[in-house]
Residue, then its C-alpha position, 0 to 999 in steps of 0.5 A: x123587715x122580719x116579724x117579731x115572731x120570726x126573730x129568735x127569742x133572748x136566752x136567760x143570763x144563766x143560760x148565756x153564761x153557760x153557753x159562753x163558758x162552755x164554747x171558750x172553754x171547748x176551743x181553748x183546749x183545742x188550741x192548747x191541744x194544737x200545741x202538744x200535737x205540733x211536738x207529738x207529729x213531729x220528729x224535732x222541735x222545729x215545726x213547734x219552735x216555728x208555730x211558737x214563733x207565729x203565736x208571739x209575733x202576731x200576739x205583738x200586733x193582735x190588739x191592733x187587730x182587735x182594737x178592743x171594739x168587741x166590749x165598744x160594740x156589745x155596749x153600743x146601746x144606741x146603735x152608734x154603728x151598724x154590725x156591718x159598719x163594725x165588721x168592715x172596721x175589723x177588716x181594716x184593723x185586722x189587715x193592718x195588723x197582718x201588715x205590721x206583723x209581716x213587717x216586723x217578721x221580715x225584719x226579725x224572723x228567718x225567711x223560712x218562718x215567714x210563710x207560717x207566720x202570715x198564715x197564722x195570722x190569717x187564721x187568727x183574722x178569721x176568728x176575729x172577723x167572727x167575733x164581730x158576728x158574736x158582739x152582735x148575738x151577745x147584744x141580742x142576748x143569744x150567746x147559745x150561737x158563740x158557744x155552738x160556733x166556738x165548739x165547731x171552730x175548735x173541732x175544725x181546727x183541731x181537726x184539720x190540723x191533726x189531719x193534715x200536719x199528722x199525715x204530711x208534716x206540712x205545717x204551712x198547709x195545715x194553717x192554711x186549711x186551719x183558716x179556710x176551716x174557721x172561715x167556712x164556720x164564720x160563713x155557714x153557720x155565724x153569718x146566717x145566725x146573725x142575719x136572723x137577729x139583725x140586718x148586716x150591711x158591710x161597708x163603713x164610710x172613712x169619717x166613721x172608721x176615723x172616728x173609730x180608730x181615733x175614739x178607741x186608740x187610748x183603750x188599745x194602748x191601754x190594752x198593750x199596757x195591760x198586757x205588758x205589765x205581767x210580761x216584763x217581769x218575766x222577760x227580767x226574769x229570764x235576763x237575770x236568772x236565765x231561761x231556766x227559771x223562766x221556763x220553771x215559772x212559765x210551767x208552774x203558771x201554766x195551769x193557773x191561766x183557767x182562772x183568768x180565763x174562768x174569770x173572763x168566761x163570768x164577766x164577758x156575757x154580763x157586760x152588755x147587761x151592765x151597759x143596759x142597766x147603766x144607760x137605763x138608770x137602773x141601780x138596783x139591776x147594775x149593782x146585782x150584776x156587779x155583786x154576780x160578777x165579782x161573786x163569780x170571778x171569787x167563786x172560780x178563783x177559790x174553787x181552781x185554788x183548791x182544786x190545784x192544792x190537791x191536784x197541782x203537784x201531781x198534774x205538773x209532775x205528770x206533764x213536767x216530771x217530778x223535778x217541777x214538784x220542788x217548785x210548787x211554792x210558786x203555785x198558790x200566790x199565782x192563783x191569787x194573782x190570777x184572781x186580782x188580774x181578773x178583777x182587773x180586766x173586769x173593771x177595765x172592760x166595764x169602764x170601756x163599755x161605759x165609755x170612760x176611756x180616760x180612766x182605763x187608759x190611766x188605770x192601765x199606765x198605773x199597772x205598767x208604772x208599778x210593774x216596772x218599779x216593783x219587779x227588780x226590788x220583788x225579784x231581789x227579795x222573793x226570787x222567782x215569786x218576785x214576779x208575781x208579787x210585781x203583778x199582784x201590786x200592779x193589779x191591786x193598784x190599777x183596780x183601785x184607781x179605776x174602782x174609785x173612778x167607776x164608783x164616782x161615775x156610777x153614783x153620779x149617773x144614778x143620782x142624775x137618772x133618779x133626779x129625772x125620775x122624780x121629775x117625771x114622777x116616776x120611781x127607780x123601780x118603775x123605770x127599770x122595768 
């Protein structure tokens, strides 16, 4: 057993948020650069098409691989499962996702793309296994380990892709070595650092695995619904106005994705703290963190909105050509949509952290239902902006429902905690210390 002095000490909320944001942003840029290099290093677009296909096919089953247990794990304040059990469970769900991916690919994709799809799935699974260790780091408030790991993963994957694909043009070999490289980061860096924080004994009983499979199934379906809500209106746009219209819309929307990523960088580090405050009945601490989170998401949105207002046109023109400028009217509605989407995903994840799976599930179904109902009239009325309008309406309806559920749950929890505190002769401030 480790002595207390040997265990790394927790970092402050500010430092944890900074390290998580830096690492996540750096890794995201590296993954985007890979999609650029696969085009630049090719004589045609075949490799880029295969890489895009691999991303799309695996993306359909990524929710199965994740099983949304990251949020479940970081909010496991009572040690329901060990890190080793979460690691073993992720191996099961990740393996199932690879099997589903390859089964679907075998039925729908060209045979020459199957190996690339498989290797891409393995590459993503390596990162998801490391995520379990990152959740443990976050529980112990050492997100500097997460940030450094993500930076290393980004450097390794981008560097190996550029070196191997740039010299050989072999996409499959590049994907294989990327998977090996990311796995090496997990083994050589993440595992030792996680072991310094907590004991890790891989293995899980079938009873516990079955419990997690059943317990988290509603939020997995909810995650799929939340992902489908913005995707289906895009597919409808493509079907009715053509691939060119979708290409224009997606091109303008690409830089706006930074806002949604930024929102997740704000709230993700705080979910563990929110769970702890809720569990302790610390009303003041919980509300302070909620205010900080919503303020951070809005701040990210406002800064990005101002930046895109002045730089969006030149940026899009530089990347896609001058013709894209005539579609800048799509940009600011997309910015507003991204902010609302960030809030929706935050409330969704917070309800998971507080184990309110029913409201998470219903809220996600509300988002999907409103999106399906709104996409046709919205597009008829607003054209390409109808996709954005349908997404905004679905997020507003979903987040409103989930916020009502959250407020009821939090009110009942702190009322109960206050009653216990009064019975014990202690006040809320003393209980939070």
